[in-house]
N, C-alpha and C positions, 0 to 999 in steps of 0.2 A: 521370715515366713509370715505372709499376710493371712488373715482369716478371710473367709468368703465374703464377709460383710465389707471388707476394705476394697474389694475389687469393683472398679467403676463399671456401670452397666448402661446400655442404651436401651430405651424403650423401643419396641418394635413398632413400625409405622402402622401396621394393620393387624388387628387381632384375628387369630385363627380360631374358628369355632371348634370347641371340644367335640368329640374325642380325637381330633386330628393331632398328629405329632409334627412338631417343627423339627426338621432334620438339619443339623449343621455339619460342615466338613472342616476338619482341622488337620493340618499337616504336622504330625508329631515327630519329634526327633527320637532316634534310637537311644536306648539306655538312659532314659530321662524319667524322673518322677513327676507326675501330674496330679493336681487336685481339681476336681470339677464340682461345681454346685450350680443349680439353675433356679430361676424364678420366672414366673409368668406375668404378663401384663395384658389386661383385657380392657379395650376401650369401651367406655360406658356411653349412654345416650347423651350425657352433657359434654362429651368430648374429653373428659378426664380419664386417666388410666387407673384401673384397680390393679395394684401390684401385689403379688403373693409374697409370703415370706420365702426365705431361702430353703431349698431342699437340703437333705443330708449331703454332706461332702463325700464324694467318692474319690479315693486315692488309688492310683495304680502306677505301675512302672512299665515302660515299653521295653521290648526285647532288643536284641542286636539286629543289625542289617542282615537280610537274607542274602545268600550267595549271589543270586542273580542281580540284586541291587548293588552289591559290591563290584560285580563285573561291569555293570553300567557306569558306575562311578569311575572305574579304572579306564574304561573306554573314553569317557569324557576327558579325563585328565590327560590321556595320551594324545587325543585330538588337539587339545589346547597346547600341550608341550610341542607338538609337531609344527604348530603355526608360529611358535615363539623363536 
């Protein structure tokens, strides 16, 4: 288990003026434990980035697949099986 500090990060190419929120999209697996921590990077006038410390780490676990997702997976599996 890595601590948040071990996770490599990329600086964002463009700083977003506060109080705007940068929204990310992640595709999460069901029944999986995740840990999330964030840091911000603000580009200064000299071109250097001012990087914040890490936020608190939020830990959570995702639930099971919903019935409709299971139905979609089954449908995909049947289509593939039919072609084989």
